[in-house]
C-alpha positions as CSV (number, residue, x, y, z in Angstrom):
1,M,-7.2,27.5,28.2
2,K,-3.5,26.7,27.2
3,R,-4.6,24.1,24.7
4,P,-6.5,26.4,22.6
5,R,-3.6,28.8,22.4
6,L,-1.3,25.9,21.8
7,V,-3.5,24.8,18.8
8,M,-3.6,28.4,17.3
9,L,0.1,28.8,17.6
10,T,0.6,25.5,15.8
11,A,-1.7,26.5,13.2
12,L,0.0,29.9,12.6
13,I,3.5,28.2,12.5
14,V,2.4,25.9,9.7
15,L,0.6,28.6,7.7
16,G,3.7,30.6,8.0
17,L,6.0,27.6,6.7
18,G,3.4,27.3,3.9
19,V,3.6,30.7,2.6
20,T,7.3,31.0,3.0
21,S,7.7,27.8,0.9
22,T,5.3,29.2,-1.8
23,V,7.1,32.4,-1.8
24,Y,10.5,30.6,-2.0
25,L,9.2,28.4,-5.0
26,R,7.9,31.3,-6.9
27,V,11.0,33.4,-6.6
28,M,13.9,30.9,-6.7
29,T,12.5,28.2,-9.1
30,P,13.0,30.1,-12.3
31,A,16.6,30.7,-11.6
32,M,17.1,27.2,-10.5
33,S,15.3,25.6,-13.5
34,E,17.9,26.9,-16.0
35,T,18.2,24.3,-18.6
36,V,21.7,23.2,-18.6
37,L,23.4,21.3,-21.3
38,M,26.5,19.2,-20.4
39,V,28.9,19.3,-23.3
40,A,32.4,17.6,-22.6
41,G,31.9,17.6,-18.9
42,Q,31.2,21.4,-18.9
43,P,27.7,22.9,-17.9
44,L,26.5,25.3,-20.4
45,A,23.2,27.1,-19.9
46,V,21.1,26.8,-23.1
47,S,19.7,30.4,-22.7
48,K,23.4,31.7,-22.8
49,L,24.3,29.5,-25.6
50,F,21.3,31.2,-27.7
51,S,22.3,34.6,-26.6
52,S,25.9,34.6,-27.6
53,L,26.3,32.1,-30.5
54,E,24.9,32.8,-33.9
55,Q,21.8,31.0,-35.2
56,R,21.5,29.0,-38.3
57,T,18.4,27.6,-40.2
58,V,18.6,24.1,-41.5
59,V,16.2,21.7,-43.4
60,G,14.0,24.9,-44.1
61,E,12.3,25.6,-40.8
62,Y,14.7,24.5,-38.0
63,R,16.4,27.3,-36.2
64,G,19.4,26.7,-33.6
65,V,23.0,27.1,-32.7
66,G,25.5,25.2,-34.5
67,L,26.7,21.9,-32.7
68,D,30.2,22.8,-33.6
69,D,29.8,26.2,-32.0
70,V,28.7,24.4,-28.8
71,V,31.4,22.1,-28.7
72,R,33.7,25.0,-29.3
73,Q,32.0,26.9,-26.3
74,A,32.7,23.8,-24.1
75,G,36.7,24.5,-24.8
76,V,37.1,21.2,-26.5
77,G,40.7,21.3,-27.8
78,N,41.1,20.5,-31.6
79,P,37.3,19.4,-31.8
80,G,37.8,17.8,-35.3
81,R,39.7,15.0,-34.1
82,F,36.8,13.3,-32.2
83,D,33.3,12.1,-32.6
84,Y,30.5,13.0,-30.4
85,Q,27.7,11.1,-28.6
86,V,24.6,13.1,-28.1
87,V,22.5,11.7,-25.2
88,A,18.7,12.5,-24.6
89,A,17.0,12.7,-21.2
90,D,15.4,9.0,-21.8
91,G,18.8,7.6,-22.4
92,Y,18.6,7.5,-26.1
93,R,22.0,8.1,-27.6
94,K,23.7,8.6,-31.0
95,T,27.3,8.9,-32.1
96,I,28.1,11.7,-34.7
97,S,31.2,12.9,-36.4
98,W,32.6,16.2,-36.4
99,K,31.4,16.7,-39.8
100,D,27.8,16.1,-38.7
101,C,28.5,18.8,-35.9
102,T,29.5,21.4,-38.5
103,E,26.2,20.9,-40.3
104,G,23.8,20.1,-37.4
105,V,21.9,22.3,-35.2
106,L,20.7,22.4,-31.6
107,T,17.4,23.9,-31.3
108,R,15.9,26.0,-28.2
109,Q,13.7,22.9,-27.4
110,R,16.9,20.9,-27.0
111,R,16.5,19.0,-30.1
112,T,19.4,18.1,-32.7
113,V,18.7,18.5,-36.4
114,F,21.1,17.2,-39.1
115,P,20.5,17.9,-42.7
116,G,21.1,14.9,-44.8
117,R,20.9,12.5,-42.0
118,S,17.9,10.3,-41.0
119,K,15.5,11.0,-38.4
120,Q,17.1,8.7,-36.0
121,F,19.6,11.5,-35.4
122,W,17.2,14.2,-34.8
123,I,17.3,13.6,-30.9
124,R,14.8,15.4,-28.6
125,G,15.4,16.2,-25.1
126,V,19.1,16.5,-25.4
127,T,20.8,16.6,-22.0
128,R,24.5,15.8,-22.9
129,I,27.2,15.9,-25.7
130,E,30.0,13.8,-24.8
131,V,33.4,13.5,-26.4
132,V,34.2,10.0,-27.9
133,E,37.9,9.2,-28.0
């Protein structure tokens, strides 16, 4: 008689753990999955960048926040002195000048767009922008 009770208790514990983990993932995952962009070593939430910075439209249809504003938001002092390396999730990277930053935008989809630059600079899945000294 003890064995069926032990099996039932074990089943209830496993079921309870499953329900608890599902609830946890449903409730906590949106907060934890906030897309963060590392800029000059500072984590910046992409949603906050788009809610606090002015957006621009470039090349007719691409709308985003100015890369120069993003760099300033990260607190880079005298940003015009530096070049910047834009790094994608897949490791692709391109070095851009400050002038490029003042003309380019970062879209909500984390893509850089630069008017007048070749498409090799239009990087998808941007995860980091690093200062090149």
